TIGUTOR-312006 format. One record per residue (C-alpha): residue in three letters; x, y, z. Coordinates in steps of 0.02 Angstrom, whole numbers, plus 32768, in hexadecimal, padded with zeros to 4 digits. Layout:
BEGIN
> residuo,x,y,z
> ALA,X,Y,Z
...
//
This chain:
BEGIN
> residuo,x,y,z
> GLN,ABA9,C418,6C40
> VAL,AB9C,C398,6B76
> GLN,AB0E,C3B4,6B36
> LEU,AAD2,C378,6A78
> VAL,AA16,C3C4,6A23
> GLU,A9C1,C35E,6993
> SER,A982,C3BF,6916
> GLY,A924,C3A2,6882
> GLY,A8A7,C325,6865
> GLY,A7E5,C35F,6842
> LEU,A768,C2E5,67CE
> VAL,A799,C2A5,6735
> GLN,A757,C243,66B1
> ALA,A79D,C190,668C
> GLY,A821,C178,6614
> GLY,A848,C23A,6632
> SER,A8E1,C292,66A9
> LEU,A93B,C2D9,673C
> ARG,A9C8,C303,6797
> LEU,A9D0,C2EF,686A
> SER,AA64,C380,68AB
> CYS,AAC0,C34B,6965
> ALA,AB05,C3EB,6999
> ALA,AB86,C3D6,6A1E
> SER,ABB0,C44D,6AB4
> GLY,AC13,C43D,6B44
> ARG,AC7B,C3E9,6ADE
> THR,ACE6,C3C2,6A57
> PHE,ACB5,C315,6A22
> ASN,AD73,C2B9,69ED
> ASN,ADA7,C1ED,6A03
> ILE,ACED,C1C3,6A3C
> ARG,AC81,C173,69CC
> MET,ABC5,C1D0,69C1
> GLY,AB2B,C179,698E
> TRP,AA6B,C195,6961
> PHE,A9EF,C120,69A2
> ARG,A922,C126,6990
> GLN,A897,C0FF,69FF
> ALA,A7FB,C0D8,699A
> PRO,A75F,C0DB,6A0E
> GLY,A737,C036,6A62
> LYS,A7EF,BFF6,6A56
> GLU,A883,BFFD,6A9A
> ARG,A915,C05F,6A73
> GLU,A973,C037,69FA
> PHE,AA36,C05F,698C
> VAL,AA26,C0C6,68F2
> ALA,AAD6,C0CA,68B4
> SER,AB78,C127,690F
> LEU,AC19,C169,68C8
> HIS,ACC2,C16B,6909
> TRP,ACEB,C227,6916
> ILE,ADA0,C21F,68EE
> VAL,ADB8,C170,6879
> GLY,AD0F,C191,683B
> ASN,ACDA,C0F7,6806
> THR,AC21,C0CA,6818
> TYR,ABB8,C03E,683B
> TYR,AAF3,C011,6833
> THR,AA6F,BFBD,686F
> ASP,AA33,BF4B,67E9
> SER,A990,BFA0,67C1
> VAL,A9D9,C066,678E
> LYS,AA71,C017,6731
> GLY,AA75,C066,6689
> ARG,A9F6,C0EE,66AE
> PHE,AA36,C15E,674E
> THR,AAE9,C191,6741
> ILE,AB35,C1E1,67EE
> SER,ABBC,C260,67D3
> ARG,AC20,C2F7,6831
> ASP,AC38,C3AB,6832
> ASN,ACC8,C3AD,68A8
> ALA,ACB4,C482,689A
> LYS,AC08,C46B,68C4
> ASN,AC3F,C3D5,695A
> THR,AB99,C3AA,68FE
> VAL,AB6A,C2F6,68C8
> TYR,AAD5,C2A8,6832
> LEU,AA72,C257,6802
> GLN,AA49,C24A,6749
> MET,A9A7,C1EA,6752
> ASN,A967,C1B8,6690
> SER,A8D0,C15D,664D
> LEU,A87C,C16F,66F2
> LYS,A7FD,C0EF,6723
> PRO,A768,C0D9,678E
> GLU,A7F1,C068,67FB
> ASP,A85E,C0E9,682D
> THR,A7EC,C15F,688F
> ALA,A812,C163,6925
> VAL,A885,C1F8,69A5
> TYR,A926,C204,6954
> TYR,A9B4,C226,69FF
> CYS,AA7B,C236,69EA
> ASN,AAF3,C217,6A57
> THR,AB84,C1C4,6A7F
> ASN,AB93,C125,6A34
> PRO,AB8C,C0B6,6ABB
> PRO,AB08,C14D,6B0A
> SER,AB38,C182,6BA3
> GLU,AA9B,C1A7,6C09
> SER,AAA6,C255,6C36
> LEU,AAB8,C275,6B82
> TRP,AA12,C25B,6B4A
> GLY,A9BF,C2FD,6AD3
> GLN,A8FC,C2FD,6AD2
> GLY,A92F,C2BC,6A11
> THR,A8E0,C2EC,696F
> GLN,A814,C2A5,693D
> VAL,A839,C250,687E
> THR,A798,C20D,6846
> VAL,A78E,C1C3,678D
> SER,A6D6,C1B4,6768
> SER,A68C,C138,66CF
//
């Protein structure tokens, strides 16, 4: 049974930084694309960033380009999302999943709150 566990969220002032982690258990990632998604209050979940586990190429939604960086640690089977220059509009619950996402892999997410 594959499980993804997100961590690293918190409360930060605008302009601050956070690093989110997504640790996978139950399998080792190989030829797969991993993604970060977020859901703000009253809004649908949206794509944030993705990374191919082997090739390493990345994609970002326009609103986070230049501020967020997705990366992975093969040895730890973990995907990261480094978030810099955070804005209040980045406030959301952040989730990791495959990209495209698998319904069975949605976890609890980690809350990111950016104060103005």
